[in-house]
C-alpha positions as CSV (number, residue, x, y, z in Angstrom):
1,X,0.1,0.0,0.0
2,X,1.6,3.6,-0.9
3,X,-0.2,6.4,0.6
4,X,1.9,9.6,-0.4
5,X,5.9,10.5,-0.6
6,X,7.3,12.7,2.5
7,X,9.5,15.1,2.0
8,X,8.9,16.7,5.2
9,X,9.8,16.4,8.8
10,X,10.1,12.9,10.8
11,X,8.8,13.1,14.4
12,X,9.8,11.0,17.0
13,X,6.7,11.3,18.8
14,X,6.6,8.1,21.5
15,X,9.0,5.7,23.4
16,X,9.3,2.9,25.9
17,X,12.0,0.8,27.3
18,X,12.5,-2.5,29.5
19,X,16.3,-2.8,30.4
20,X,18.6,-4.0,33.0
21,X,17.9,-1.0,34.6
22,X,13.9,-1.4,35.0
23,X,10.7,-1.5,33.5
24,X,10.0,1.9,32.0
25,X,12.1,4.5,30.5
26,X,11.8,7.1,33.5
27,X,13.4,4.3,35.9
28,X,16.2,3.6,33.8
29,X,17.0,7.9,33.0
30,X,17.3,8.1,37.0
31,X,19.6,5.1,36.7
32,X,21.8,6.6,33.9
33,X,21.7,9.7,35.5
34,X,22.8,8.2,39.2
35,X,25.6,6.3,37.3
36,X,24.1,2.9,38.5
37,X,24.7,-0.2,36.5
38,X,22.6,-2.7,36.0
39,X,24.7,-5.9,35.6
40,X,24.7,-8.6,38.2
41,X,24.1,-12.2,38.5
42,X,21.3,-13.7,36.4
43,X,18.3,-14.3,38.5
44,X,15.0,-14.4,36.3
45,X,16.2,-16.2,33.3
46,X,15.4,-20.2,34.6
47,X,16.2,-21.1,31.1
48,X,20.4,-20.5,31.3
49,X,22.5,-23.4,31.1
50,X,24.9,-23.0,33.9
51,X,28.7,-22.2,33.0
52,X,31.8,-23.9,34.4
53,X,33.3,-21.5,35.8
54,X,30.5,-19.8,38.0
55,X,27.7,-17.7,37.0
56,X,28.4,-14.3,34.6
57,X,27.5,-11.0,35.1
58,X,24.5,-9.8,32.6
59,X,22.0,-7.2,32.0
60,X,19.0,-9.0,33.1
61,X,15.6,-7.3,33.1
62,X,14.9,-7.2,36.9
63,X,11.0,-8.2,36.4
64,X,9.3,-11.7,37.9
65,X,6.7,-13.1,35.2
66,X,6.5,-16.7,34.0
67,X,9.3,-18.4,31.7
68,X,6.6,-18.9,29.2
69,X,5.2,-15.1,29.1
70,X,8.2,-13.4,29.8
71,X,9.4,-12.6,26.5
72,X,5.7,-11.4,25.0
73,X,4.9,-9.7,28.0
74,X,8.7,-7.4,28.0
75,X,7.8,-6.3,24.4
76,X,4.1,-5.4,25.1
77,X,5.3,-3.3,28.3
78,X,7.6,-1.2,26.0
79,X,4.9,-1.0,23.4
80,X,2.4,-0.1,25.6
81,X,4.4,3.2,26.9
82,X,5.6,4.0,23.3
83,X,2.0,4.0,22.7
84,X,0.6,6.0,25.7
85,X,3.3,8.5,24.9
86,X,2.6,9.1,21.3
87,X,-0.6,10.9,20.3
88,X,-4.0,9.2,19.3
89,X,-3.3,8.2,14.9
90,X,-5.7,6.6,12.8
91,X,-3.3,6.2,9.8
92,X,-1.7,3.6,8.5
93,X,1.1,1.9,10.7
94,X,3.8,-0.1,9.5
95,X,6.0,-2.0,12.3
96,X,10.3,-2.5,11.8
97,X,11.4,-4.8,14.4
98,X,15.4,-5.7,14.8
99,X,16.1,-8.6,17.0
100,X,18.8,-11.4,16.7
101,X,16.6,-14.3,18.2
102,X,13.2,-12.8,18.3
103,X,11.4,-15.3,20.2
104,X,14.3,-18.1,20.1
105,X,14.2,-18.1,24.3
106,X,11.1,-19.7,24.4
107,X,12.3,-22.9,22.9
108,X,15.0,-22.6,25.4
109,X,12.6,-22.4,28.0
110,X,10.4,-25.5,26.5
111,X,13.5,-27.2,26.5
112,X,14.1,-26.6,30.3
113,X,10.6,-27.8,30.9
114,X,10.7,-31.2,29.2
115,X,14.0,-32.0,30.5
116,X,13.0,-31.7,34.2
117,X,10.3,-35.1,33.0
118,X,12.9,-36.2,30.2
119,X,16.3,-35.7,30.6
120,X,16.8,-36.6,26.6
121,X,14.0,-34.6,25.5
122,X,15.5,-32.8,22.2
123,X,14.9,-29.3,21.3
124,X,12.5,-27.4,18.9
125,X,14.4,-24.4,18.0
126,X,13.5,-25.0,14.6
127,X,10.1,-23.9,15.1
128,X,11.1,-20.7,16.1
129,X,12.1,-17.4,13.9
130,X,13.0,-14.3,14.6
131,X,9.8,-12.6,12.6
132,X,7.6,-13.9,15.8
133,X,8.3,-10.5,17.4
134,X,7.1,-8.2,14.5
135,X,4.1,-10.5,14.3
136,X,3.0,-10.1,17.8
137,X,3.7,-6.3,17.7
138,X,1.7,-5.8,14.2
139,X,-0.9,-7.7,16.5
140,X,-1.2,-5.7,19.3
141,X,-1.1,-2.2,17.3
142,X,-3.2,-3.4,14.5
143,X,-1.2,-2.6,11.9
144,X,-2.0,-2.3,8.0
145,X,1.2,-1.4,6.3
146,X,4.5,-3.2,6.2
147,X,5.6,-5.8,8.8
148,X,9.3,-6.3,8.5
149,X,12.3,-8.1,10.7
150,X,15.4,-7.1,10.2
151,X,18.1,-9.6,12.1
152,X,21.5,-8.4,11.3
153,X,23.7,-8.9,14.6
154,X,24.1,-5.5,16.6
155,X,22.5,-3.6,14.2
156,X,19.3,-5.2,14.0
157,X,17.0,-2.3,15.4
158,X,19.4,0.6,14.0
159,X,18.8,-1.1,10.7
160,X,15.0,-1.2,11.6
161,X,15.0,2.5,12.5
162,X,16.8,3.6,9.5
163,X,14.6,1.5,7.4
164,X,11.2,2.9,9.0
165,X,12.7,6.4,7.6
166,X,13.0,5.5,4.4
167,X,9.5,3.5,4.3
168,X,7.9,6.5,5.9
169,X,9.6,8.7,3.0
170,X,8.3,6.3,0.4
171,X,4.8,6.6,1.5
172,X,4.3,2.9,2.4
173,X,2.7,3.8,6.0
174,X,2.2,7.0,7.9
175,X,3.5,5.6,11.2
176,X,6.4,3.6,12.2
177,X,6.7,1.2,15.4
178,X,10.1,0.6,15.7
179,X,11.2,-2.2,17.7
180,X,14.2,-3.8,19.2
181,X,14.0,-6.8,21.2
182,X,16.4,-9.7,22.5
183,X,16.5,-12.2,25.7
184,X,19.4,-13.7,27.3
185,X,19.8,-17.1,25.8
186,X,22.2,-19.9,26.5
187,X,23.2,-20.0,22.7
188,X,24.2,-16.4,22.7
189,X,25.9,-16.6,26.3
190,X,28.0,-19.8,25.7
191,X,28.7,-18.3,22.1
192,X,30.2,-15.3,23.2
193,X,32.1,-17.2,25.6
194,X,33.7,-19.4,23.1
195,X,34.7,-16.5,21.4
196,X,36.5,-15.4,24.4
197,X,34.9,-11.8,24.1
198,X,33.1,-12.1,27.5
199,X,34.6,-10.3,30.6
200,X,34.1,-11.5,33.9
201,X,34.4,-8.0,35.7
202,X,32.2,-5.3,34.9
203,X,32.7,-4.1,30.8
204,X,34.7,-0.9,30.5
205,X,33.8,0.5,26.9
206,X,36.8,2.6,25.2
207,X,39.2,1.9,28.2
208,X,42.9,1.1,27.8
209,X,42.0,-2.0,29.8
210,X,38.8,-3.3,28.4
211,X,38.4,-7.2,27.8
212,X,35.5,-7.9,26.5
213,X,31.2,-7.7,27.5
214,X,28.4,-8.4,29.0
215,X,25.3,-9.7,27.2
216,X,22.3,-7.8,28.0
217,X,18.5,-8.2,27.4
218,X,15.7,-5.6,26.8
219,X,13.3,-3.9,24.5
220,X,12.8,-0.4,23.1
221,X,10.5,1.1,20.9
222,X,10.4,4.2,19.3
223,X,7.3,5.6,17.3
224,X,8.3,7.7,14.1
225,X,5.4,9.5,11.7
226,X,5.9,12.4,9.0
227,X,5.2,15.9,10.7
228,X,7.1,17.5,14.1
229,X,8.0,15.4,17.6
230,X,10.5,15.6,20.3
231,X,13.1,14.6,18.2
232,X,13.5,14.4,14.1
233,X,15.0,11.5,12.7
234,X,16.9,13.1,9.6
235,X,18.8,10.6,8.4
236,X,20.7,7.3,8.3
237,X,23.4,5.5,6.2
238,X,24.6,1.3,6.4
239,X,27.7,-0.9,5.1
240,X,28.7,-4.4,5.2
241,X,32.3,-4.0,5.9
242,X,33.5,-7.0,4.1
243,X,37.3,-6.8,5.7
244,X,37.2,-9.6,8.1
245,X,34.5,-12.8,8.5
246,X,33.5,-11.3,11.6
247,X,34.3,-7.6,12.3
248,X,35.0,-4.3,10.9
249,X,38.3,-2.9,9.5
250,X,40.3,-1.6,12.5
251,X,41.5,1.3,11.5
252,X,38.1,2.8,11.7
253,X,37.7,3.8,8.3
254,X,34.6,1.4,7.7
255,X,32.9,3.4,11.0
256,X,34.2,6.9,9.7
257,X,32.1,6.5,6.3
258,X,29.4,5.4,7.7
259,X,29.1,8.2,10.6
260,X,30.1,10.6,7.7
261,X,27.5,9.1,5.5
262,X,24.9,9.5,7.8
263,X,25.9,13.6,8.7
264,X,25.8,13.7,4.6
265,X,22.1,12.4,4.6
266,X,20.9,14.4,7.3
267,X,22.0,17.6,5.8
268,X,24.7,18.7,8.7
269,X,28.4,18.6,9.4
270,X,27.9,19.9,13.5
271,X,27.3,16.6,15.9
272,X,26.2,17.8,19.5
273,X,26.4,14.3,21.0
274,X,27.1,11.0,19.9
275,X,25.6,7.8,21.5
276,X,28.3,5.2,20.7
277,X,28.5,1.6,20.4
278,X,31.0,0.7,22.6
279,X,31.1,-2.9,23.4
280,X,34.2,-3.5,25.8
281,X,35.6,-5.5,23.7
282,X,39.2,-4.5,21.8
283,X,38.7,-4.3,18.4
284,X,35.1,-3.3,17.8
285,X,35.8,-0.2,20.4
286,X,39.1,0.4,18.6
287,X,37.5,0.5,15.5
288,X,34.8,2.8,16.5
289,X,37.2,5.3,18.6
290,X,39.9,5.4,15.1
291,X,36.4,6.6,13.1
292,X,35.2,9.2,15.5
293,X,38.8,10.3,15.8
294,X,38.7,10.7,11.9
295,X,35.4,12.1,11.3
296,X,36.1,14.8,13.7
297,X,39.8,15.6,12.3
298,X,41.7,15.1,15.6
299,X,41.4,12.3,18.9
300,X,42.0,14.8,21.8
301,X,38.6,16.3,21.2
302,X,35.4,14.9,19.6
303,X,31.6,15.5,20.6
304,X,30.2,14.4,23.9
305,X,30.3,10.6,23.8
306,X,29.5,7.1,25.8
307,X,28.3,3.8,25.6
308,X,25.3,2.5,27.8
309,X,26.7,-1.1,27.5
310,X,28.6,-0.5,30.9
311,X,24.7,0.1,32.7
312,X,22.5,-2.2,30.5
313,X,25.4,-4.9,28.8
314,X,25.1,-5.7,25.2
315,X,21.2,-6.2,24.3
316,X,22.1,-7.4,20.9
317,X,19.3,-6.8,18.1
318,X,17.8,-4.8,20.6
319,X,20.7,-2.5,21.5
320,X,20.1,0.2,18.3
321,X,16.7,1.1,19.5
322,X,16.7,0.5,23.4
323,X,19.8,2.7,23.6
324,X,18.4,5.2,21.1
325,X,15.3,5.6,23.3
326,X,17.4,5.8,26.5
327,X,19.5,8.7,24.7
328,X,16.7,10.6,23.9
329,X,15.2,10.2,27.4
330,X,18.4,11.5,28.8
331,X,18.5,14.5,26.6
332,X,14.7,15.5,27.5
333,X,15.4,15.2,30.4
334,X,18.2,17.8,30.5
335,X,21.4,15.3,30.6
336,X,23.8,13.5,28.6
337,X,24.8,10.5,30.4
338,X,28.2,8.5,31.7
339,X,29.9,6.0,30.0
340,X,30.4,3.3,33.0
341,X,33.6,1.6,33.3
342,X,36.0,4.0,31.7
343,X,38.9,5.4,33.8
344,X,42.4,5.0,31.3
345,X,42.5,6.4,27.8
346,X,43.8,4.0,25.5
347,X,46.6,5.8,23.2
348,X,45.8,3.6,20.2
349,X,42.5,5.6,20.0
350,X,43.0,8.6,22.1
351,X,39.5,9.2,22.3
352,X,37.9,9.7,25.6
353,X,34.2,9.2,26.6
354,X,32.1,11.2,29.5
355,X,32.9,10.0,32.9
356,X,30.3,12.3,34.4
357,X,26.9,13.5,33.0
358,X,26.8,17.0,31.8
359,X,24.1,19.4,30.7
360,X,22.2,18.4,26.9
361,X,23.2,20.3,24.5
362,X,20.4,21.1,21.9
363,X,21.2,19.9,18.4
364,X,22.4,17.0,16.6
365,X,23.1,13.6,17.5
366,X,25.2,10.8,16.4
367,X,23.7,7.2,16.5
368,X,26.4,4.3,16.0
369,X,26.2,0.7,16.0
370,X,28.7,-1.6,14.3
371,X,27.6,-5.1,14.2
372,X,29.2,-8.6,14.6
373,X,29.9,-9.5,10.8
374,X,30.9,-5.8,9.9
375,X,27.7,-4.4,9.5
376,X,27.8,-0.7,10.2
377,X,24.9,1.7,11.0
378,X,24.9,5.6,11.9
379,X,21.9,7.5,12.1
380,X,21.6,11.3,13.1
381,X,18.4,12.6,15.1
382,X,18.1,16.1,16.3
383,X,16.2,18.3,18.6
384,X,12.5,19.0,17.5
């Protein structure tokens, strides 16, 4: 269905979230203002297979829900918050979801339950797919427009947000519900441990001593539509870096190219804050840090930037949307959050994220997502 191509503003008119910092965006914003971190040993993810060297630190949503209801209820909570914030709307709505596993976690819960009575029970993972989340949200909101899923590792929901903007401009829908969602699973936990990318201590994005990430979970939802909004979605760029099987170019050239592409598409070269991807792994942070230094011409000065993963953990496919929600909410609350865990500058990058919150400037804000496999997405969002 094509309505009418849009050439004007795309307003972000609502948002919602659940994360390791709590249920609801206001709770998370207060935690970020106070510098609190949500990394702890898991308590609610009953399906997780124990590790051999003790319980890992993870960014788990601190809420009690039945294991078979947990995934869908967390998505519904975030969508409900976003819709309650947005104005009433009667036009054609599309759903754009970014996730790595979708409701795959339900398969792990089913296996956990089945093996209580039959230790030889086999998994049913093949019956699950990432598209289930978008389908559930489409039913919840009564979507009559496109219902699309983007599964691109850590950039999934950043790509979904960029695609939503394209669809709104093309006129295939008049409002977009953008969802980023992933829950903790044994598959991802042990997969990242097998790659030796998990730090047993709380992660330290961009720090000289960084040694890996912690996994997190959550859901972030943005409501975007044509016309004015609290913030404006200006433009985006993305690419797939084929320099390496699992990562982007370590010299930062691809990261820089995507950031500059987003700025060019947005019609601005003035950036006031940067929501960095910042995982805490050696190579990913180095590529992004060098990219930032290249874009802004010097390593000893870049716009105020921070990673949220030291507080949330790495929420994989949810990270793009979830971190965008929290960054925008912090800006609206009047501050730019600090980058938890940073203390020592890495001379190979020369960039320093915020170590304390600062007053929020009005202007243009850059949002980065650089994922496993070399997927790169940057977006520019401006104050409305």
